[in-house]
Residue, then its C-alpha position, 0 to 999 in steps of 0.5 A: m469143053m461144053v457148057r449148060a447155061s441158062h440167062i434171063l435178057v434185059s433191055s437195061e443195066h438197071e434191070a439186069k441189076r434188080l433181078l441179079q439182087e433178087l436172086k441173090s435173095g433167093k428168087d428162081f431163077p427159071e421162074l425170073a425168066k419166064r417172068h422177065s427175060s425178052c430171049p425165047s429162051g425165057k418160056e423155059g426158064g431161059d435155058l440154052g442148052f449146052f454150047g461150046k466155045g464159037q457159039m454164042v456172042k464173045e461176051f456172053e461165052d466169056a462170061a459164061f465159060s468164066a462162071k462155076v456151075g451153080d454160080s449166076v454172074g453179069p450183067v454181061k452186054t452185048q449187040f442183044g441187050y444185058h444177060l444174067i447168066r446162072v452155069t448149070a453143067r459143065k462137060 
């Protein structure tokens, strides 16, 4: 199984929680990724494409594979910072 996910990477849990509230109030995930994500994928709205198990760091992978399509989850702490993750497809 593979999932397709987008993410927003920030340096603080506080910022991640603030952005999660913005998402819950209806803000556009790709737009927030473009404006706030420190990952190069932010330019593409945070899209990481499809990936399988073993391709991402464990904490990120566990969250992505346990989320339903359309869900935004996080903050998820990894060695890179704090992620908000949205699963956009499964196959």
